[in-house]
C-alpha positions, 0 to 999 in steps of 0.5 A, a space after each residue: 828732706 834735708 836731715 833724711 839724705 844726710 842720714 842717708 849719706 852718713 849711713 852709707 858712709 859708714 855702711 862702707 868704712 865698717 868693713 873697710 876698718 874691718 878689713 885692715 884690722 884684719 891685715 894689721 892682726 895677720 901681720 902681727 901675730 905672723 901669719 901675713 907677709 909684709 913688704 914696704 915701697 915707696 916711689 920716690 920716697 925712702 922709708 928709715 927705721 930705727 932700732 934700740 937692738 937687733 939680734 940677727 943670724 944669717 945676715 947676707 950683704 950685697 950691693 945692687 941696685 934699686 929701680 923706684 916702681 914704675 916708668 922711668 923709675 930712678 935707681 939708686 944704689 943700695 945695699 941689699 941685706 937678707 937676714 934669715 932671723 932676727 929679734 928686734 926692740 925698740 923698732 921705729 919704722 916711718 915713711 914721709 908722704 908729700 900730699 896736697 894737704 902737706 906732708 903725711 907720716 906713716 909710723 910704726 912702732 913695736 918691740 918696747 914689752 916683747 921684741 919683733 920676731 922676723 924671718 926672711 927679712 930683706 931690706 934696700 938701703 942706702 944708710 946703716 948705721 949702729 954699733 954691731 958685734 959680728 961673728 962668723 964674717 965672711 967677705 968675698 968678691 968676684 962669685 965666690 960663694 956658695 949660688 953667688 953670681 959675681 960681684 962683692 958679698 959680705 955674710 955673718 952668721 950672727 950679728 948683734 946691733 945697738 942704736 940701729 938706723 937705716 934709711 931703705 927704698 924697700 923691705 920686706 918679711 915672710 913673717 913679722 911676728 909683733 905682741 905690741 904695734 902702734 901705727 898710725 899717720 900722722 901730719 907732718 914730718 914724724 920720721 923715726 929718728 
């Protein structure tokens, strides 16, 4: 009787796991093909992004305040950047999360063979670094740009970033297309460097 019960439990396990894995695979495939919008936010944890090279058009950046989800969420001053279109080579995104079993890293790597292509990208970042070449730069204060509501804006028609690194609190994309995504959970701290 013990063997039968064990077999039934494993059967239930596979019965529940199989559709979950198929759904996760379908979501990853839809995201990789650009058919599904993506976003990333984690309460209390910043994520890291690195890229070998980013070529972007229609970049806008304004200072903002990001509030973590939930009641009494912490507030972080950020640079809210939006990008109309981007091609990213050597992309790495990581999020280190404390768990009862120790730290776990969610890490995604793409753009090694073909660039990641994205549209309608947005990120709330508190640290941005890299070697940057701008074209058509505009900086304005007091809401003097089209649709402005006050404050300060920096905008550029075209930007190329090499060895880019950012720490962000929230990110979203209308579409992302990747040909070689590698997404995994790793035990310990394995943030993108």
